N, C-alpha and C positions, 0 to 999 in steps of 0.2 A: 504494500500500499504506499503510495506516495503522499507527501504533504506539500502544501505551497508555502513558500518562504518569500517574503518581500523584503527589499533593502533599497536604499537610495544609492546612487552612484553619480560620480562627476560625469559632466558632458563628455570629457575626454575619455573617460573609461567606457562610457556607453558607445562612443565613437569606435573605440578600439574593438569591443565586442562585435559591433556590427561588421567592421571589417573582417574579423575573424570568421564570423558566420558566412559572410558571402565567400570568402576564400575556401572554406571548407564545405560549401554548398549545403548548409543546414540553417535551420531557424535560430534565432537568438536564444531561445530556451535550452535548445539543444547544446549549444557551445557553452552556456553558463553552467549546465548541469556538468558538462565534461570538465570544464575548468575547476568547478568547485569540488568535484571528485578527486581530481588531481591534487589539489591544494590540501584537501583533507588528508589524503594518503601520505603526502610530503610531510606535513605537520606531524603526523601520527609517527612517522618515521623518525624524524627529528627529535621529537619528545622521547621516544623509546631509546634512541642513542644517548641522549643526555642523561636519561634515568639510568642506564647501564653504566655510563661513564662515572656517574656519582655512586655507584654501588647500591641504588635503590631497587634495581631490578635484576634478577638472574638473566643470563643470556636467552634462556627458553621463553621467560616472561616478556622480555623486551621484544623478541621476534612475534610472539603472540599478540602484544600490543600494537606492534606496527603492522600486523596482518600479513606477515611473510613467514617463509620456513626458517627453521633454525639455521640451515646452511646458507641462506641468502642473507641472513643476519650476519653471520660470520664474515661473509664477503664485504657486506656494507661496512661493518666495523674496521676491517682491514684497509678498505679504500679511504676510510675517514681518519685512518692513522690512530684509532682508539686502542689503547693497551688493552690487550686480552688476558685478563686475569681469571684464569679458569682452573680451579683446584678441585680436589675430590669431593669437598663439601658442595661447591656449586654443581658438580656433575651429579651428586646424589639428589639435590634439590630439583634439577631439571629432569631427572629420570623418574621421580616420584609419581608425577601424574600418570606415566606409562605404566608403572608398576601397579598403581591402584586400579588402572583400567583393566590390566589383564587379570588382576585377582578378583575384582569386583564385577567385571563385565561391563561397567560403565563409569563415567566420571561423574 
């Protein structure tokens, strides 16, 4: 189910959105949805990287919060030059949901 969001934009931003819509041959609503989706995904990833960097999230949780796989998160962290502090305790924490799922049948 979708919901309607409303916002105000500068004339310059509205003009750029119209240009993008014409270039991609879609209506303004479609381009706005696409841009908004990309921005939310990018912000989620940035937040997950920062939380991981500060030690507030495990690697697994950072990947889940960013909406990407564990291995994609490893690649992103490497590209961002984030120190990869991964010890046995972090591995145990990351594997716990998998262990519970295997034992209990669901999470």
